[in-house]
C-alpha positions as CSV (number, residue, x, y, z in Angstrom):
1,M,60.4,115.3,181.7
2,P,57.5,112.9,182.3
3,K,58.3,109.2,182.0
4,L,56.8,106.7,179.5
5,Q,55.9,103.3,180.8
6,G,56.5,101.5,177.6
7,I,54.8,100.8,174.3
8,D,51.1,100.4,174.6
9,H,50.4,99.0,171.1
10,V,51.7,99.1,167.5
11,H,49.5,99.8,164.4
12,V,49.9,97.2,161.7
13,Y,48.2,97.6,158.3
14,V,47.0,94.4,156.6
15,Q,45.0,93.6,153.5
16,D,43.3,90.4,154.9
17,M,42.4,90.3,158.6
18,Q,41.8,86.6,158.9
19,K,45.1,85.8,157.1
20,A,46.9,88.3,159.4
21,E,45.3,86.9,162.6
22,N,46.4,83.4,161.6
23,W,49.9,84.4,160.7
24,Y,50.5,86.4,163.9
25,A,49.2,83.5,166.0
26,K,51.3,80.9,164.2
27,I,54.5,82.8,163.7
28,L,54.7,85.2,166.7
29,G,52.2,83.7,169.2
30,F,49.7,86.6,169.2
31,K,46.1,85.9,170.1
32,R,42.9,87.9,169.7
33,V,41.9,90.0,172.7
34,K,38.2,89.2,173.1
35,K,37.3,92.2,175.3
36,Y,38.4,94.6,172.5
37,E,36.6,92.9,169.6
38,F,34.0,95.6,169.6
39,W,36.5,98.0,168.2
40,N,36.9,95.9,165.1
41,D,33.2,95.6,164.8
42,D,33.1,99.4,164.4
43,G,35.8,99.5,161.7
44,G,38.6,99.9,164.2
45,P,41.5,97.6,164.9
46,L,41.5,93.9,165.7
47,T,43.7,93.8,168.8
48,L,46.1,90.9,169.3
49,E,48.3,90.2,172.3
50,D,51.2,88.0,173.1
51,S,52.0,86.3,176.4
52,S,54.2,89.2,177.5
53,G,51.4,91.8,177.0
54,I,52.6,93.3,173.8
55,H,49.6,94.5,171.7
56,L,49.3,94.8,168.0
57,A,46.3,96.7,166.5
58,L,45.6,95.3,163.1
59,F,43.9,97.7,160.7
60,K,42.5,96.6,157.3
61,R,43.9,98.9,154.7
62,D,45.8,98.9,151.5
63,A,49.5,98.8,151.8
64,E,51.0,101.5,153.9
65,P,54.6,102.8,153.9
66,D,57.1,100.4,155.4
67,S,57.4,100.3,159.1
68,N,59.8,98.4,161.4
69,I,58.6,96.9,164.6
70,A,61.4,95.6,166.9
71,F,61.0,93.1,169.7
72,K,63.7,92.7,172.4
73,V,64.8,89.2,173.5
74,N,67.8,87.7,175.4
75,G,70.5,85.8,173.5
76,E,69.1,82.3,174.1
77,E,65.6,83.3,172.9
78,F,67.2,85.0,169.9
79,M,68.6,81.6,168.7
80,V,65.2,80.0,169.4
81,W,63.4,82.7,167.3
82,K,65.9,82.2,164.5
83,T,65.1,78.4,164.4
84,H,61.4,79.1,164.7
85,I,61.2,81.7,161.9
86,Q,63.3,79.5,159.6
87,S,61.1,76.5,160.3
88,H,58.3,78.4,158.7
89,C,60.3,79.0,155.5
90,I,60.3,82.7,156.1
91,E,63.2,84.6,154.6
92,L,65.2,86.3,157.3
93,S,68.5,88.2,157.5
94,I,70.7,88.6,160.6
95,S,72.7,91.7,161.1
96,N,75.7,92.3,163.4
97,H,75.4,95.8,164.7
98,S,78.5,95.6,166.8
99,L,76.7,96.0,170.1
100,V,73.5,94.0,169.2
101,W,72.3,91.3,166.8
102,S,69.1,91.8,164.9
103,M,67.2,89.4,162.7
104,Y,64.8,90.9,160.1
105,F,61.8,89.3,158.4
106,K,58.5,90.3,156.9
107,D,54.9,89.3,157.4
108,P,52.7,88.4,154.3
109,F,51.7,92.1,154.1
110,D,55.2,93.4,153.7
111,N,55.5,94.8,157.3
112,L,59.1,94.5,158.5
113,Y,59.8,92.9,161.9
114,E,63.0,92.9,163.9
115,I,64.1,90.7,166.8
116,T,67.0,92.2,168.6
117,T,69.3,91.0,171.4
118,W,71.9,92.9,173.4
119,D,73.5,89.6,174.4
120,Y,76.1,90.2,171.7
121,E,78.9,87.8,172.8
122,F,76.5,84.9,173.4
123,V,74.9,85.2,170.0
124,K,78.3,85.7,168.3
125,G,79.4,82.4,169.8
126,Q,76.2,80.6,168.9
127,L,76.2,81.8,165.3
128,G,79.8,80.7,165.0
129,K,78.7,77.2,165.7
130,T,76.1,77.0,163.0
């Protein structure tokens, strides 16, 4: 079986490109990739990237079926993300999946996001303190 190297990019469907670009920068730290702007000029995606190299390809379209994009973090970062998301008054839910913890929230275009950690015991202890 050939091996995959990882996720190259994720398609995200939005109704307002400028609003989306601002939200992804402010909430998740994604920035426009200048060298790929020409794709958006031709009706293609606006490519955003975070500091770890994850790419989102924003497409302007009417609402699409729900999708779920999950990002992996360690336990300490999970707690930092929880505080960060809540500081922006974004509704989030946290689920105990027995082996992992996940937090779920939506962007302004109803796309579902998940931040997951496998540092189960650490987060269990931290959540017990709050």
